N, C-alpha and C positions, 0 to 999 in steps of 0.2 A: 380070155376074147382071142380069136382073129384077126388082128387089125387087117384092114385093106390099106390097099396105098391111098383111097380116099379119103379115111381118118386119119392114117398119118400125113398126112398132107394138110387137113384141116388143124391137127395138133401144130405142126408145123407153123402154120400160116397166123394160127393166132399166138404162138410165140413172140413169133416177129412182130404184130401188132401191140404185143401191151406194151409196150414202152408209152406209146401213144395215147393209151387208153384214159391213161387218169385227165388228161385237157380235156377229152370228149366227155369224162362225167362231170368234170368241173362247169363244161359251157352248159350241160344238160339238167344240173344243177342251178345256174345263173335263170333257166329258164324254168321253174319249178318240178322236174322231172324226176330229179334226185333228189333226195335227203342230203344238205351240205351238211348237216350236223354226223352224217352215218358214211360218207364216202367211201369208209375204209372195210365196211362189212364187202362192198363190192367188190375187193380186193384179197379175199379170204382173213381179214382182220378183224377178231371179234372186236364188240362193244360192250361184252357183258363176258360174265362167269360162266363158264360148266356145270351144271348141278352136277353132286356125285349121281354117281350108279345108273341104271339104264336110262335110256335118251331114243327115243323114235322120232327119226328125221319126216319131216312131211311138208312136201313142196307142191306152190300151185303158182300159175304163172302171177293172176292177177285178181281183184276183189271175185271175181264170180269162181274161181277156182278156189281162193281160200276159204271164201263162207261157207262153200259146199262140202268142205272139210272139216266145218266144227262137229256135226253130229258124232263124225267119227273120234274127231280126238274127245271128244267127250266118254262114249264108248271107251277106247283105249285108257285114258287117265281112271276109268273105273273097273276097268280088269285088270290094269296096273298100279298100286295104290302108293306105290314109292318111284315111281318112273317118272322121266318129266319127258315132253315132248317140243322139240326145235320145230318151226313153221318159218320155212322160207316164202319170199316171193319178190318180185321183179319191181314192182310199184311204189310211189309213194301213196297212193289212196290206199293200197289192201295194205302197207304198213301203219297206216294211222286207224283205219279199218278192226285190226287183229290188237292195236292195242286198246282198242275198247270192248273189244267181246270176248278174246282167249281167256278162257277160264286159269285158276290158280294151278301152277306146275307147266304152264304151255308158255310158250316164248316164243318170241319174233327176230330173226336176222332179216336182211336184206340178202337172196342169192348170188353167191359170187361168181364176176364173169367168166362166164367158158373158154380159162387161159393154162395152162397146165399149171405157173404157180398158185393162181389164185384157189383157183381147186384145190390144190393137196395143202395148201395151208386150212383153207377149209375145214377139209376133211381129217387131218393130223390134231386140230384142233378137236373138232366136236365127235368125232368115232362115234358115228350113231350104230345104234345098235340094231336098224331094219331103215330103209329109206320108201318113201310111201308117195310116189310123184303122180300126179293131177292130168287127166284129157292128154295132151300131145305136146308135153315139154321135153322135147328131144334134144338135149345138150353133149354134145359125144366126150368130150373131156371130162363132163360129170358125170356120165355113165360108166366110159373103162376105169376112169380112177376109183369110182366104189365097187368095181364087180371086184377089180385088182386086190381091194382091201377084202374081200369074200362077206362084204356087206349083203344081207338078204334085199332085193330089191322086187317091187311091182308098180306098176304103171298100171293106176285106177280109173276108172271111169273113162276109157280112153273115147275120145271122139276123131274121125279123118274123116275128112269126104272123099269121093271117087277119086279128084281130082290129085289129093295128095298121098293117095294108096296107089296110084299110076307113078306119079315121082318116084315112089320109093322103089316103086318095082324096075324102073330103069336103071337104081343104085340096088340089086337087090342081094347082092353080096355085103356089102356094108347095113344095110338094113336087115338083115339075119344077123348079122356083127353084134348091133347093139339094141333091137327090139330080143334079142336071142339071151343079153344079158338080164331081162329082168326073169324073177322066178313065177314070178304069177304078172298078167297081163287079163284085166278086164274091160270088159266095150263097154261102152255106154248103152250102144243099140245094136243091135241084127245088123242095120250097116256097114260098120265098123269091127264088128266081129265076123262077119263074113270078108269082109276087105282083109284084115290080117290073118284069117285062116289061109285067104289064099296066098299073100305075101311070103308068109313064115313056114308053111306046109305043113302045120300044127294047130289043133282047133284052141281058140281063143273063145271065151263063152260071153254071151253078154249076159249081164247080170242087171240091166237097165238102170236108168242115170240116177244115180249119187245126189243128185242136185234133185232130184223126188223127194228124198226123204229132209232136205233142210227143213231147221226149225223156223219158228215164227219168228217174222221182222221182228225185232226191238225197237220197243216206244216209249218213251216216258209217259206214263198216266196221268201225271200234274199237267204234262202239255197236252195231252189229251183232251182232258178236263177241259183245260180256259179255251183251247179252241172251239171243244164243241158251245159252249157258251156265247161264244162270241159269235158264233154261226147260225146256233137255234137249230131249228127243222126245216130248215133249205136242203135239197134233194143234191147230192155232191157226186160227182162222177171226177175220175182220175184218166188223163193220158199220160200210162207210165214209161218212161225211159225214151224221152222223143229223140230221133234224130234229125238231120238236115233233112228238109223237104216235107217233113211231117207236122211242123209245129202251123204251118199255112192250113192246111188241109182239117187238123184237130180247130182249130179257130173257127174255120167255116162250120162245123157240125156243130159248135158251141152258139153260136148264132140258132141255127136252126132248133136248137134244143129249148133254146129260151124263147122261142116263138108261143112254142105249149108252157113251157117253165120259166115264166121272167126270173123266178128266185133263183135257180138254177146256177151253184158254186163248179168252175172245172178249177180242180188239180192239175196246173199242167207243169211234168216233173221232167227236165230235163236228163237225159243220161248224161252229157256233159256240160254241167255247170257253167262253166268258162264259157261257154255259147249266149249265155246272160243277155253280154251286149248285142250280138247277132240276133237275137228274139225279142226285147224289148219294143224296137222299132214295128214292130207288129201286132202290139199290144194297145198302138193309140187308139182304137176304136172302143177299147174295152177298160173299164175300169182296173187296175191289177195294184197290188201288192206283192213284193219277193219275199221270200222267208225267210232270205236271210236277213233280213231288217228288223224281222220280230214287228212291224205295222199290224195293229191291229184288222181285223177282215169285218169290216161294217156290211149293213146291208146292201150299197151300191157296192160294194166289190163282187166282180162278176170273175175274178182270175185270179189264182194262189199261183205266181211263178216260182216255183220248187227249184230254188238255185244252191242246195246244200245237198252234202253227201253223207252217208247213212241213215237217213230219215222215210225213206219210204215207209218201212211198218208204219209208220206214224199217217203218212197219206192213205192210205192201205185203211189203217184205221178210222177212216175219216167218211172213207169214200162209199158209197153204196154200188156202183160198180166201176169196173178197171177197163178199160181199153187198152191192153198191150200191145207199145208200139214198135217199135223198131222191122216194123210190119208193112205199112204201109206204101211202101218206095221199093220199087223193085233195088235189088245190089243189098238189100238187106234181109236179117236172119231170122228175126223174132227173137223175145228173153222171156221167159222164165212166166209161164201161167200163174203156176203152184204159192205163188208168191202172195199174189191177193185171193187166191183160194181159199189160202189159208187163213187167214183175215176175213174172210167168210163177204166177200167181194161177188157179184155176178161177174164172170168174167167173157170179154172178147178181145177179136185180136182180128187182125188185116190177113193179106194173102201172102204176106212171104216169111213163113215160120221154118227155114230150115232146121234151122238150131234146134230148137224144139219139138219137130217133128212126132216123134215116137209121141213122147208128153202131149202135143196136140190133139193127134190123130183117135189118141182112146178118150181125149175129154170129149171129142166132140160124138165118138160110138155111145159114149154117157150121157150126151146132153149137158154135159160140164160147163163147158164151152161152145161161143160162136163165134166162124169165121165171115169177119164183111169182105166180100172179093174185090170192092169197090168204093174205093176211098169216101165217095159223096155219098155213100149210103150208111155212114158212122152215125150222124145225128139222127135217123131214124130208128138206124138201133139204138140207141143210148136212151132214146124218146120213150120208143113203146118198153121199155124195161120201165122206166123212170114213171108210168102213166098208168102202170098195172101192179099194184102193191103185189097180186097174191103170185104174180108171175116174176115180179123179182125177190122174190122172199124162195120161192121153189128154185129160181138159179142158183142163188147165193147157196144153197142148201145142198145142191148138185155139187158144186164146186168144191165147198168145203169137204160134203162127205169122200169126193175122189181124190182129195188134196191127203185128208188123214190114211189113204187106204194105202198110199206111197208110200208110206214108211216102215214096208215090209223090204223096199230095198236094201237101206241098212245093215240088216241082219241076214241079209243072201250076203253082200258083200261081207259083210265080217267072216263068214261062215268061211267061204274061199279063200281068207287073207289068213286064215288057222296057220296053214303049212310055216308061215316064214316067221309067225308068231314065237315067242318062246312061251314055254309051256307052265312055265311060275316065273313072279317076280325073283330077279336076279340084281342083289342087291350089289353084288362084286364086278359087276359089267359096267364098262368104262372106266375114264378114270376119276379120281379120287377127291381131286378140288378142280 
């Protein structure tokens, strides 16, 4: 790599800051933002042994990216039956989810802080045979040191805003050095593909959003059956992944729905469960229970406040209609509509959906989802579906069929990655202990 002055300055600065980072990590651990028992991983010190033989390294920033990688992880493990996969991420939530959902021969570590020493220690120990990074995680020290060891690298599902592309263009020499380190770049959408092609002066292909090929969110069948017994045949709708400013709008919509369907149950699923204390005062006019308490849902309960992590599969499996939030307030950018669609929900969303614009626009074109531009129309939209069983069934089927059709994205991404993957499983690759 032709390191630029900016990249060298960054590397030097991170080296200078390195001595104070342990204190910073400890402070974050006190706030629950780091795993107090695994702080060493952030400095490149492993907490587990490296498996023998081939090892593929896959990195995603947080929950969304690591979850997106699961289908590709399964495909790699099937193609290389003796290999292992190391998944890295930077958040406690993603680590907890990976502990539950990673298959055998896949393991998780926290990504090292982007200092020269931590990165060097990490790469010295793990010696990956290939590195697959998700979306827009650009850490200069990790990139430069990985490339210097001749480890094949791919940036998959790349997603960047126009503003981000413009910022990189002002630092074009460094952009060319860092993005040029990747042997393969696959964009999640045409806008990113066009922007990176313009920035790098070479074609970057859009293979589609790999999140479209995610597996059905898991849930425990016994828990689903127990909740169904409690709830009975009541109509259920889910407000999925709500953000600040959205709960009040959703609760107003629920009041309207209950005028037509008094027995309707709302699953109010917070994007950030730690906001529970902020949201519960809004529920004083409604009988509610907290999912985290496991309180039975009696006929008088109007709202199930979802304040847990990793249980959205259960919420969608219960629901008839899902309104995908993160979309009702300006400044938000939407969430994945295919997750409820795969679990046979009719899908609604708001006006602000930039993060999943490609998926939504295709769904709208196929009538597999509906966009509600005015927040005060949410109640009416849900009521119309709950009041018309045939229309509800039709919308559920359209959403499900569209979601299933997106599985082809995974095969396309796999095909494009083959140039940097070994042709056969090599048991002599990597350290042997």
